[in-house]
C-alpha positions in Angstrom: -79.3 28.4 -30.8 -79.2 30.0 -27.4 -77.2 27.1 -26.0 -74.5 27.8 -28.7 -74.4 31.4 -27.6 -74.1 30.4 -24.0 -71.3 28.0 -24.9 -69.4 30.8 -26.7 -69.8 33.2 -23.7 -68.6 30.5 -21.4 -65.4 30.1 -23.5 -64.9 33.8 -23.6 -65.2 34.0 -19.8 -62.9 31.1 -19.3 -60.3 32.8 -21.5 -60.9 36.1 -19.8 -60.2 34.6 -16.3 -57.2 32.7 -17.6 -55.6 35.9 -19.0 -56.5 38.0 -16.0 -55.0 35.4 -13.6 -51.8 35.1 -15.6 -51.3 38.9 -15.6 -52.1 39.1 -11.9 -49.8 36.3 -11.0 -46.9 37.2 -13.4 -47.1 41.0 -13.9 -43.6 41.2 -15.2 -44.1 38.8 -18.0 -44.6 40.7 -21.3 -45.8 37.7 -23.1 -49.0 37.7 -21.0 -49.7 41.3 -21.9 -49.1 40.6 -25.5 -51.5 37.6 -25.4 -54.1 39.8 -23.7 -53.8 42.7 -26.2 -54.0 40.3 -29.1 -57.1 38.5 -27.7 -58.9 41.7 -26.8 -58.5 43.0 -30.3 -60.0 39.8 -31.9 -63.6 40.5 -30.8 -65.5 43.3 -29.0 -67.1 40.6 -26.8 -63.6 39.9 -25.4 -63.1 43.5 -24.3 -66.6 43.6 -22.8 -65.9 40.5 -20.8 -62.5 41.7 -19.6 -64.0 45.1 -18.6 -66.8 43.4 -16.7 -64.3 41.2 -14.9 -62.3 44.3 -13.9 -65.5 45.9 -12.5 -66.2 42.7 -10.5 -62.6 42.7 -9.2 -62.8 46.3 -8.1 -66.2 45.9 -6.5 -64.9 42.8 -4.6 -61.9 44.8 -3.3 -64.1 47.7 -2.2 -66.5 45.3 -0.4 -63.7 43.5 1.4 -62.1 46.9 2.4 -65.4 48.0 3.8 -65.7 44.7 5.7 -62.4 45.3 7.5 -63.0 49.1 7.9 -60.2 50.3 5.6 -60.5 53.9 4.3 -61.9 53.8 0.7 -61.7 57.4 -0.5 -59.4 56.6 -3.4 -61.0 53.2 -4.2 -64.6 54.6 -4.3 -63.9 57.8 -6.2 -66.0 57.8 -9.4 -67.4 54.3 -8.7 -71.1 53.6 -8.9 -72.7 52.5 -5.6 -72.6 48.8 -4.9 -75.9 46.9 -4.7 -76.7 46.2 -1.0 -78.9 43.5 0.3 
């Protein structure tokens, strides 16, 4: 039963990434936003996955900006601290 749950989550993550990339690559296409809104409203797990992906995206941007020494005052405002090794 756990494998079935993992398979479902894999499908949700695949779709999350697909929609995120479409919107990122084609921000002026309203069909992509409509697809996203419809999909997010289908299941609370969809919204959780999309929100988690957004947090990963932001954390990655902050980490990259730190690496190149870019000021982060706006990016880091109200963000929890990143885990450091």
